[in-house]
C-alpha positions in Angstrom: 99.0 1.7 -42.2 96.2 1.6 -44.7 98.4 -0.5 -47.0 99.0 -3.0 -44.2 95.3 -3.2 -43.3 94.3 -3.7 -46.9 97.2 -6.1 -47.4 98.3 -4.2 -50.6 101.2 -5.7 -52.5 103.4 -4.7 -55.5 105.4 -6.5 -58.1 109.1 -5.6 -57.8 109.7 -7.0 -61.3 107.5 -4.5 -63.1 108.8 -1.1 -64.4 107.9 1.6 -61.9 104.7 3.6 -62.2 103.4 6.5 -60.2 102.0 10.0 -60.3 103.6 13.5 -60.6 102.8 15.6 -57.5 104.9 18.7 -58.1 107.4 20.2 -60.5 110.0 22.9 -59.6 112.8 24.7 -61.5 116.0 25.6 -59.7 119.2 27.3 -60.9 121.4 24.8 -59.1 119.7 21.5 -60.1 117.4 22.3 -63.0 114.1 20.6 -63.2 113.0 18.7 -60.1 110.0 16.4 -60.4 108.3 15.2 -57.2 106.3 12.0 -57.5 104.9 9.0 -55.6 105.4 5.4 -56.7 102.3 3.1 -56.9 103.9 -0.1 -58.4 107.2 -1.5 -59.4 110.6 -0.3 -58.2 112.0 3.1 -59.3 115.7 3.0 -59.9 118.3 5.6 -60.6 119.3 5.6 -64.3 115.9 4.4 -65.5 114.2 6.0 -68.6 111.1 7.8 -67.4 108.1 9.3 -69.3 104.7 10.8 -69.0 102.2 11.8 -71.7 103.9 15.2 -72.1 107.5 14.7 -71.1 110.4 12.2 -71.2 113.8 11.9 -69.5 116.2 9.7 -67.6 116.4 9.5 -63.8 119.9 10.9 -63.4 119.4 11.7 -59.7 117.0 10.0 -57.4 116.2 11.1 -53.9 113.8 10.1 -51.1 111.4 12.4 -49.3 114.2 13.7 -47.1 116.2 14.7 -50.1 118.8 12.0 -49.5 120.3 10.2 -52.6 119.1 6.7 -53.1 119.5 4.0 -55.8 115.9 2.7 -55.8 112.5 3.3 -54.2 109.5 1.1 -53.7 105.8 1.8 -53.9 104.2 4.4 -51.6 107.5 6.2 -51.5 107.7 9.9 -52.4 110.5 10.4 -54.9 112.5 13.4 -56.2 113.6 12.8 -59.8 116.1 14.9 -61.8 116.5 14.2 -65.5 113.2 15.2 -67.3 113.9 17.2 -70.5 110.8 19.4 -69.8 108.3 19.7 -67.0 105.5 17.1 -66.9 102.0 18.2 -65.8 100.9 17.8 -62.2 98.6 14.8 -61.9 100.1 12.9 -64.8 101.1 9.3 -64.5 104.8 8.5 -65.0 106.2 5.2 -66.0 109.7 3.8 -66.5 111.1 1.7 -69.4 109.0 0.8 -72.5 105.4 2.0 -72.1 104.1 -0.7 -74.5 103.1 -2.8 -71.6 100.5 -0.2 -70.6 97.1 0.0 -72.4 96.7 3.3 -74.1 93.5 4.0 -72.0 95.5 3.3 -68.8 98.2 5.8 -69.7 95.9 8.6 -70.6 93.2 8.0 -67.9 94.9 10.1 -65.3 95.2 13.1 -67.6 91.5 13.7 -68.0 91.4 16.5 -65.5 94.8 18.0 -66.2 94.8 21.4 -67.9 97.8 22.2 -70.0 98.8 25.8 -71.0 99.8 25.7 -74.7 102.2 28.4 -75.9 101.9 29.4 -79.5 104.8 30.8 -81.5 105.4 34.6 -81.2 104.3 35.1 -84.8 101.0 33.3 -84.2 100.5 35.4 -81.1 101.2 38.6 -82.9 98.7 37.7 -85.7 96.1 36.7 -83.1 96.6 40.0 -81.2 95.4 41.9 -84.3 92.1 40.2 -84.0 91.5 40.7 -80.3 91.4 43.3 -77.6 92.6 40.9 -74.8 95.1 42.0 -72.2 98.1 39.6 -72.6 100.2 38.3 -69.7 103.1 35.9 -69.3 103.2 34.0 -66.1 106.2 32.8 -64.2 106.2 30.9 -60.8 108.6 29.1 -58.6 106.9 25.7 -59.0 104.2 24.1 -61.0 101.7 24.1 -58.1 102.0 27.8 -57.7 101.8 28.3 -61.4 98.6 26.4 -61.7 97.0 28.3 -58.8 98.0 31.6 -60.2 96.7 30.7 -63.6 93.3 29.6 -62.2 92.9 32.8 -60.2 93.7 35.0 -63.2 91.5 33.0 -65.5 88.7 33.5 -63.0 89.0 37.3 -62.8 86.1 39.4 -64.0 87.0 42.5 -65.9 85.9 44.7 -68.8 88.8 43.3 -70.9 89.6 39.7 -71.4 92.9 38.6 -69.7 94.8 36.2 -71.9 97.6 34.0 -70.6 99.8 33.7 -73.7 102.6 31.7 -72.0 103.5 30.2 -68.6 106.5 28.4 -67.1 108.3 27.8 -63.9 111.6 29.2 -62.8 113.1 32.7 -62.3 112.6 35.4 -64.9 115.3 35.2 -67.6 116.2 37.2 -70.7 114.1 35.0 -73.0 111.0 35.6 -70.9 111.5 39.4 -71.2 112.1 39.1 -75.0 109.0 37.0 -75.4 106.9 39.4 -73.4 108.2 42.3 -75.5 107.5 40.6 -78.8 103.9 39.7 -77.7 103.1 43.0 -76.0 102.6 41.2 -72.7 103.1 42.0 -69.0 105.3 39.6 -67.0 103.7 38.4 -63.8 106.1 36.6 -61.5 105.0 34.7 -58.4 107.7 33.6 -55.9 110.4 34.2 -58.5 113.4 36.5 -58.9 114.7 38.6 -61.7 118.4 39.4 -62.2 119.7 43.0 -62.4 120.5 42.4 -66.0 117.0 41.1 -66.6 115.5 44.1 -64.9 117.6 46.4 -67.1 116.6 44.5 -70.2 112.9 44.9 -69.2 113.4 48.6 -68.6 115.1 49.1 -72.0 112.3 47.2 -73.8 109.5 48.8 -71.9 108.3 45.5 -70.5 106.5 45.8 -67.2 107.4 43.1 -64.7 105.3 42.6 -61.6 106.7 40.2 -59.0 105.6 39.3 -55.5 105.5 36.4 -53.0 101.9 37.3 -52.2 99.4 36.3 -54.9 96.8 38.9 -54.0 99.4 41.7 -54.4 100.0 40.5 -58.0 96.2 40.4 -58.7 95.8 44.0 -57.5 98.7 45.1 -59.8 97.1 43.2 -62.7 93.7 44.7 -62.1 95.2 48.1 -61.9 96.9 47.5 -65.3 93.7 46.2 -66.9 91.6 49.1 -65.7 94.0 51.6 -67.2 93.5 50.1 -70.7 96.0 49.1 -73.5 99.4 50.7 -73.7 99.5 51.9 -70.1 101.7 51.1 -67.2 100.6 50.3 -63.7 100.9 53.4 -61.4 104.1 53.0 -59.4 104.1 53.1 -55.6 107.1 53.8 -53.5 107.3 53.3 -49.7 109.5 56.0 -48.1 112.3 54.4 -46.0 114.7 57.3 -45.4 114.8 61.1 -45.4 117.9 62.9 -46.6 117.2 66.6 -47.4 114.1 68.5 -46.3 115.3 72.0 -46.0 112.7 73.0 -48.6 109.5 71.3 -49.3 109.8 71.9 -53.0 113.2 70.0 -53.1 112.9 67.0 -50.7 115.2 64.1 -51.2 113.9 60.8 -49.9 114.8 57.2 -50.3 112.5 54.3 -50.7 111.5 51.0 -52.3 109.2 50.7 -55.2 106.6 48.2 -54.0 104.3 48.2 -57.0 104.5 48.9 -60.7 106.9 51.4 -62.5 108.2 54.8 -61.3 108.9 57.4 -64.0 111.0 60.5 -63.8 109.1 63.9 -64.0 105.8 62.2 -63.1 103.0 63.6 -60.9 102.6 61.9 -57.6 100.2 61.6 -54.6 101.5 61.5 -51.0 99.5 58.9 -49.1 99.8 58.6 -45.3 97.9 56.1 -43.3 95.7 55.3 -46.3 94.7 59.0 -46.9 96.0 61.4 -49.5 97.7 64.3 -47.7 99.3 66.1 -50.7 100.2 66.0 -54.4 103.5 66.8 -56.0 105.9 66.2 -58.8 109.1 64.1 -59.2 112.0 66.4 -60.0 114.6 63.7 -60.2 114.7 59.9 -60.0 118.1 58.5 -58.9 119.8 55.2 -58.6 123.3 55.2 -57.0 123.4 59.0 -57.4 122.8 58.8 -61.1 119.6 60.1 -62.8 117.4 57.5 -64.4 114.3 57.7 -66.5 112.3 55.0 -64.8 112.6 52.1 -62.3 110.4 49.1 -61.5 109.5 47.1 -58.4 111.3 46.0 -56.3 114.1 48.5 -56.8 115.3 51.0 -54.2 115.8 54.5 -55.5 116.2 58.1 -54.4 113.6 60.6 -55.3 113.6 64.4 -55.3 110.0 65.6 -54.9 108.4 69.0 -55.2 105.4 69.1 -52.8 103.9 71.4 -50.2 104.0 68.9 -47.4 106.9 67.5 -45.4 107.3 63.8 -46.3 107.6 61.3 -43.5 109.1 57.8 -43.2 106.3 55.3 -44.0 104.5 57.5 -46.5 103.5 56.0 -49.8 104.3 58.0 -52.9 102.0 57.0 -55.7 102.6 57.9 -59.3 99.5 59.6 -60.5 
């Protein structure tokens, strides 16, 4: 309506130009870039670029997700074919960028903040000179990643929290290996981790904190920072089922780890309705009837606990 009132026009003979609105990584389709066109005609098969990324529009879809061959200005577009994720807010253009003045290309990038990841060696050398708490961020899309990064960067704590790397998409083996090599904690917002990835993290002593609620992640991170270097977040398990309560000192319960890491033989607190009602000790930690040394959120496990109070469904068992 505004375009009609202002009598705005576009030149269909010019290579398309527009802005990146969102970036998302999916297993099925790879990197999806959402943009809006401001001039020219965007066509499937066109070479496309921003200041930080290049590619070719292999798949072009409209705002309904329907395939299309071309889109005109003011149209939202979904592009698949970028080699790496561009930054939100960047201008994109198709074809040869030589027709654009250098100042015009870079003008829209003035307020865009880019997270630069150093090499693992550089990070390890830098860690010897600092006492920062290192984290690696993962998020389901670029918008969520930017929001999470800004919240964490704004946290006030006794130790500096340093974001050593960040990317979009589910947590994969390379993320865990990188976190292990840099001594970092993996923070995942609206992402998943495979069973193999969780096992790799467990074997490499990499703590992975995931949640679809950003403030839950912040609480876990603050807990970690408060405990100091080399410590794990206290694990918290919500009791979902009761199996054997003949003796208080040998109670078998089942539950889901809702925060941090649970370790076998650890001391615990039993919390009911927000109040501590008892203390105890984990006698055995089990997964599929097999004893395990530790487990991380969001696994479901069985726990044999020695305590002087009868455990109830809904109780929280917090690793002391």
